[in-house]
KENUTOR-45861 format. One record per residue: x, y, z of N, C-alpha, C in turn; residue in three letters. Coordinates in steps of 0.2 Angstrom, whole numbers, plus 5000, padded with zeros to 4 digits. Layout:
% KENUTOR-45861
XYZXYZXYZala...
END
This chain:
% KENUTOR-45861
524752614956524852624950524652704950unk524852754947524952794949524652844941unk524352894943523752924937523953014938unk523853034931524053114929523553134928unk522953114927522253124926521753164934unk521553224930521153284934520653224937unk520253244942519653194946519153184940unk518953264937518253244934518553214929unk519153194925519253194919519253094918unk519153074926519353014924518652954928unk518752904928518552864932518652784932unk518652764938518852694941518652634938unk518952584934518652514932518852484935unk518852434937519052354941518752304934unk519652264935519652234928520052154930unk519452114930519552044932520352024930unk520652004934521251984934521451914939unk521551864939521651794944521051804946unk521351794954520751804959520351864962unk520651914958520551984963520452014955unk520452094957520152144952520652194950unk521052224947521352264946521152344944unk521152374949520752464945521152504941unk521052524936521352564932520952634931unk521252694931521152744930521052774922unk520352784919520352794913519952854911unk519952874905519552944905518952934904unk518352974908517852964909517552954902unk517852974896517352954888517452904888unk517952854890517952794886517552754888unk517152704883516552654885517052604890unk516352604894516552504899515752484896unk516152424892515652374891515952304894unk515052294899515052224902514352194902unk514252114903513652094901513152114907unk512552124903511952124908512152104912unk512052114920512052074926511452064928unk511251994928510951944932511051944940unk510451914942510551884948510451814946unk510651774953510851694953510051694954unk509951634950509351614950508951594960unk508451594959508151554967508351484966unk508751474973508651404973509051354969unk509651374965509851324960509951274960unk509951254964509951174966509351144963unk508851164967508051144966507951164959unk508251214957507951234950508451184944unk508951154947509251104939508551034942unk508651034948508050974948507750994946unk507351034945506551054941506851044933unk507451074930507551054924507350964922unk507650944924507750854925507150844926unk506650874929505950834927505750854923unk505750924920505450974915505750994911unk506250944908506550944902506450994895unk506751004888506651044883506650994879unk506050974876506050914871506550854873unk506350824879506550774879506050724886unk506250674887505850634894506250654898unk505950674902506350674908506850624911unk507250674915507850624916507850524919unk507550544924507150464926506950414921unk506650444917506250414915506850374907unk507250414907507750374902508150314904unk508250314911508850264915508350214917unk508950144919508550094921509050074927unk508950034932509450024937509949964935unk510249984931510949934927510949994921unk510850054922511250084916511950114917unk512350114913512850144916512850204912unk513150254918513050324916513650374916unk513750414911514350454908514050524910unk514550554913514250634913514850664910unk514850724906515450734904515450824904unk515950844912516050904912516750934910unk516651024912517151054909517751034911unk518451034910519051044914519251124918unk519851134922519951154929519951224926unk519951244917519951304913519351324913unk518851304916518051314913517851344921unk517251394920516951424927516351374928unk516351334924515751294923515651264933unk514951274935514851264943514651184943unk515151144944515151044942514851024948unk515051064954514651024960514151014962unk513751094960512951094961512751064957unk512751044951512451014944512650954945unk513150914947513150854949512850814952unk513150844959512550824964511750834963unk511450874958510750874960510650804954unk511050824950510950754946510950684948unk511350664953511650604956510950594960unk510750664966510350674970509650624966unk509550674960508850634957508850584955unk509250544952509150484951509650424956unk509950424960510350384968509750324968unk509250334968508750274972508550234964unk508850254960508550214952509350164952unk509850204951510450194949510950194953unk511350154955512050134959512550194959unk512750224964513350284961514050254956unk513950174959514550144955514550134947unk513750134945513650144938513950214935unk514050264940514150324936514950354935unk515050364932515550384928515750474926unk516350514932516350564927516850584925unk516850624919517350624913517250694911unk518050714914518350784913518450794905unk518150834902518250864895518750894895unk519350854894519950904894520150914889unk519650874882520050904876520750914875unk521250934873522050934873522350974878unk522050984882522351024890522750954895unk523050974899523250924904522550904907unk523050844911522550824915522450874922unk521950844926521650904931521950854939unk522250874942522650844947522150824953unk522250784957521750784961521650824965unk522150884967521750934970521250974967unk521550994961520751034957520051004955unk520250904956519750894954519150914963unk519450904967519150924972518750994972unk519351024970519151104972518551114965unk518551064960517951064954517451034954unk517450964958517050924961516750904968unk517150924972516850924979517350854980unk517550854987517750794989517350724990unk516550734991516150694989516150654984unk515950684979516050674973516750624971unk517250664971517850624970517950554974unk517850584981517850494985517450444983unk516850484980516250414981516150384973unk516350404968516350414961516850394958unk516550354953517250354946517450424943unk518050454943518150514940518850504936unk518550534930519150514923519250574919unk520050574919520250634914520350604909unk520050634903520250624897520850634894unk521250594889521850604888521750594881unk521850634876521450644869522150604865unk522950604868523250564864523450484865unk522950464871522950394873522750344868unk522950294863522550284860522150234863unk522250214867521850144870521350154873unk521250234875520650244877520150274873unk520350274866519850304861519650264856unk518850264854518550224851518350254844unk518450244837518450254832517650264832unk517150304830516550304829516250324822unk515850294818515450314811515150374811unk515350414808514850484807514850494801unk514550554795514450564789514950624788unk515450644793515850684791516550644787unk516650684781517050654777517650674776unk517850704780518650734782518750724787unk518650684794518750684799518750614803unk519150594804519250534809518850524816unk518350514818517950554823518150484830unk518750494833518950444840518650494846unk518250454850517850484856518150424862unk518350454869518450414875518050354875unk518250304877517850244875517550254882unk517550254888517250264894516550304891unk516450344887515750384884515650344880unk515850324875515550274872515050204872unk515450164878515350124880514550124886unk514450184889513950204891513250184889unk513050164893512250184893511750224889unk512150284894511750344895512350394898unk512150424891512850484892512350554891unk512650614897512450654898513050704898unk512850774894513550854893513150874900unk513750914903513450974907513950984905unk513751084902514351144902513951194906unk514251244903514051314901514151364896unk513551414894513751434890513651504887unk514351524885514251594884514851584877unk514951674873514951674866515951624867unk516051604862516651554859516851594854unk517551614853518051634849517851614842unk517951554842517651514834517151474833unk517051434840516451394839515751424838unk515751504841515051504842514851524849unk514651464852514651474859514851414861unk515151434868515251364872514651304874unk515051254878514251214881513951164874unk513551134876513151104872513951034869unk513651014861514150974858514850984859unk515151044862515851044862516150994869unk515750974873515750924878515750854875unk515950844870515750774868516450794865unk516550834856517050854854517050924854unk517450934854518250914856518350884863unk518050904871518150894875518250814875unk517850784873518050694875518350664870unk518750714863518950684856519650654857unk519750614853520650624850520750664848unk521550674846521950724845521850734839unk521950684834521850644826521350704826unk520550694828519950734827519950804829unk520350814836520250884837520550924833unk521150894828521650924824521050944816unk520750894816520350914810519950974811unk519450974817518850994819519251074819unk519851084820520151144822520751174817unk520551134811521051154806521051214801unk521651244799521651304796521051334792unk520651274789520151274783519551304788unk519451274794518751294796518851344801unk519351374803519551424807519651474803unk519851504798519951534792519251574789unk518651514789517951514788517851604792unk517551634789517251694792516551684796unk516351624795515851624800516151604806unk516751564808517051544815517151584817unk516651624820516751664824516251694830unk516351744836516051744840515151744839unk514751704843514151724842513551664837unk514051654830513751624826513751554828unk512851514824513151454827512751424820unk512251454816511851404811512551404804unk513051454804513151454797514051444799unk514151414807514651414811514751324807unk515551324804515951254800515951214807unk516251254812516551224819515951194823unk515551214824514851214827514451154822unk514551164819514051114817514251044817unk514851054814515550984813515350954820unk515451004826515350954832514750954833unk514150964832513550954833513250894830unk513550884823513450834819513950774824unk514450764825514750734828514250694836unk514150734839513750734845513050704843unk512650714840512050694836512350634836unk512450634828512650554827513050484831unk513350514837513750454843513250464846unk512750504848512250494852512550534860unk511850584862511950604868511150594871unk511350574878510350564878510150614882unk510450674886510250714889510850764889unk510650824892511150894893510850934899unk511450964903511151004907511751074904unk511351114903511851164902511851254906unk512051284910511851344911512151404909unk511751474910512351524910512651544918unk512951604919513251624922513151694922unk513351734927513451794929514151804931unk514451864930515051874932515351864937unk514951834944515151814949515051744949unk514951704943514851644943514351604945unk514051644945513451614948513051594942unk512351544943512051524939511251584938unk511451594929510751634929510251594926unk510451534924509651514919509951424919unk509451374918509751304915509451304909unk509551254906509451214900509751154898unk508951104903508951044901508551024896unk509050944892508450904888508750874882unk508350914878508750894870509350934869unk510050884867510550944866510550984861unk510350984857510251054852509751084856unk509151064854508651104856509051164862unk508951124867509451154875509951204871unk510251184868510951224869510651294863unk510251284857509951334853509651374857unk509151364863508851414868509451454872unk509751404876510451444879510751494876unk510951474869511351514866510851584864unk510551574862509751634861509951684870unk509851664872509851704882510551714882unk511151674879511851704881511951774876unk511551764869511751814864511451884866unk510851894870510551954875510751964878unk511151914882511651964887512251974887unk512551944883513251964884513651964878unk513251994874513452024866513452084866unk513752154863513452214863513752244858unk513052274855513352304849513652374849unk514252404845514652444847514352504840unk514752564839514552594835514952584830unk515752614831516352614827516952594831unk517652574827517952564830518552604835unk518652584841519252614845520052614845unk520152654845521052674845521252624850unk521152604855521252574861520952534863unk520752464866520252414868520752394875unk520552394882520752364886520252304890unk520752244890520252194890520652134897unk520352104897520652044903520451994900unk520451924903520351874902519951844906unk519451894910518851874913519151844922unk519851854921519951834929519951724928unk520151724935520051654936519551614935unk519351574930519951514929520151524921unk520051574919520151574912520851604912unk520851644915521451684914522151654916unk522151584917522751544918523451524916unk523451534910523851534904523651584899unk524351594894524351614888523851594883unk523751534883523351494879522751534878unk522351514886521751544887521651604886unk522151644885522051704887522151764879unk522051684875521951734868521251754865unk520851704870519851714871519851794871unk520151844876520251894878520451954874unk520851934870521351964863520751964858unk520351914859520051914854519551944852unk519051954860518651994860518652064859unk519452074861519452154861519752164851unk519952114850520152134843519552154838unk518952124841518052144837518152214836unk518352234840518152344842518652374839unk519352354840519952394839520152424831unk520352464829520452484824521252464820unk521152444814521952414813522452464815unk522852434818523452494819523252524826unk522852484829522752504835523252484841unk522952484847523152454854522652424856unk522952344858522452314865522952304871unk522652314875523152324882522652244886unk523152214887522852154890523152144896unk522552124903522652094909522452044914unk523151984912522951944912523551894916unk523451884923523851834928524251784925unk524051754920524351674919524751644925unk524451624930524851594934525151514933unk524751494926524951424926525251424920unk525751504919526251504914525851514906unk526451474901526051464894525551444894unk525251374894525551324898526351294895unk526451224898526951184897526951154895unk526151124893525951074891525751064881unk525551044877525451044871526151084868unk525851094860526351124857525951184856unk525851234860525551314857526351344857unk526651334861527151404864527751384858unk528151294859528351284854528451304845unk527751294845527351324837527651404836unk527451434842527351504842528051534841unk528551484845529251514842529751484836unk529251444833529551444827529651524823unk529151564825529151614821529251684822unk529451724819529951794822529151834822unk528751854818528251894817527651864815unk527251884815526451864814526351834806unk526651884802526451874795526751814790unk527251774797527751714793526951654797unk526551664798526251614801525751574797unk525451624792524951574787525051544784unk525751554779525751524774526051454777unk526251434783526451374785525851344787unk525251374790524751324794524351324789unk524351364783523851354779523951294773unk524851274775524751214771524451154772unk523951104768523751054769524151004774unk524650994772524950934775525150944781unk525251024783525451034791525051024795unk525150984801524650984807525250974813unk524950994819525251014823524851034830unk524950994837524151024843524451084844unk523651134843523551184845523951254839unk523951234833524051294829523551324826unk522851304830522351334831522451424834unk522751394840522751454844523251504841unk523851484839524351514836523951544828unk523651504826523151554820522951604822unk522351604827522051664829522551714832unk522851694836523351744837523951804834unk524051754828524351794823523851824820unk523251824818522951864814522751914819unk522651924825522551984828523252024830unk523751994830524452034831524552064824unk524452054818524452064810523952134813unk523352124814522752184814523252254818unk523552214826523252294830523852254835unk524352294839524952294843524452264851unk524752224853524352194858524952184863unk524752224869525052234875524752204881unk525352174884525152104889525552144898unk524952154901525252144908525052074912unk525652054914525451974917525951964923unk525851954928526551914932526651864931unk526351824927526451724926527051714919unk527451754915527851754910528351794909unk528851774906529551824906529451874899unk529751924899529951974892530051924885unk530451884888530451834880530051794878unk529551764884528951704883528451774878unk528351844882527951884879527951894873unk528651894873528751954863528851884860unk529251814862528951774856528151754856unk527651774858526851784857526751824853unk527051874850526851944846526751994850unk526952004857526752034863527152094864unk526852144869527452184871527252194879unk527852174884527752154889527552244893unk527052254895526952304900526952304909unk527452314910527652334918527152344924unk526852424920526452474924525752484921unk525252464921524652464916524452534914unk524452564923524152624921524652694919unk525252674919525952704916525752714908unk525752644907525752654898525052684897unk524452674900523752714896523852774899unk524352804902524252884903524952914897unk525352884897525652884889525352904882unk524852834881524252824877524152914877unk523752924882523352974882523653044881unk524253054884525053104882524853104875unk524853044872525353064865524553074859unk523953064864523453064858522753104863unk522753164864522253184867521553174866unk521453164859520653154857520853074857unk521053024860521052934859520352894861unk520052894857519352844860519652764859unk519352764865519252694870518752644873unk518952594875518552554876518852514882unk518352484889518652444892518252374893unk518452324891518052254896518352234899unk517852224905518352214912518152164915unk517752124910517552044909517852014905unk518452054902518652014894517851974889unk518151914889517551864885517251854887unk516751864893516151844896515751894891unk515851964888515551994885515952034879unk515552014873515852014866515352064863unk515952114862515652174857515752164851unk515252194847515252174838514952234835unk514952244826514852294823514252254821unk513652304820513052254814513452254806unk
END
């Protein structure tokens, strides 16, 4: 990439992209917002084991299982950077003298995402776990694999994975970071939407809930989506949880085990202090990523990085996003087919707001259209065609550096910000 800047007037910023980083030359007065870097905790596996022995507001894990307990453990799918193998090994080794491995099921909480391949499962969990334990991909539209549960939610039929429901002991494992409409990831999301039926997920992610101003990054107590998924998890039963926080190198920085809600609340407070940054006023241009692999595997996930940038860009401003999209749109789900029904973002709300309209992935289309109505979205990617980018309300950028140079030449006083790690850091106005 070429640059026209003078050496004293710029700085190099490395932006997460796929499994590498791209260097971008930006003006020296551009703000660069990154999460507070925390070192990996010492002896993480031992620390996880200690957290199982000394949990938050819960009996130790060994005290809640019996020799005949059937145990279901929920883990994130391939689109998340969860350190599954080390967490699972710590749990399994901690209890293997009590319960046989044949009684343990690992459930991949795919939500509406595709099932993970055997190769992906090995990369996620390790050969030892894949070869010696039962590993099950959740399939949200497989009616035979779902059981209807009774909850106090009036407008939601709660359907959950039968292997989860029928287990004696249910353990969630996840990682906690700000989430663009659920407030934070981890915790109850490993039950619903992670192990929920499509009908349930559609309701939890409907237009009304997403349109609530509290369905936003970092909000928990007033967030209708977070509160509803917590209600489902609490009322259907979770016996133990193991959540972690990560640094930008995807290393564990803290562990939160025990009671589902209490542990998650403490984890969210920790993540809020390390991953959310207050800014004073909007920017003309915000450069973002989708935090690299695995989160930037597709356009669907890339909406998160765009949402992070949209929090602080001026109305009518510019977002430049660098996202590899090695898995394309992707080709499963209804995200792209629904997007393709619209010529411009202004057309989306009237359709999705109709209470009789229901379509998988409409939530992602809803958020993307809201961002596109506010700002110009420019995307650099190697995984999508120009037509695919255009149909997603975006402008294709062939060379990020040249694009940035042109913007600076047209506005010498341009005010800019870079989010090198994308949605790992969430800027906000107080």
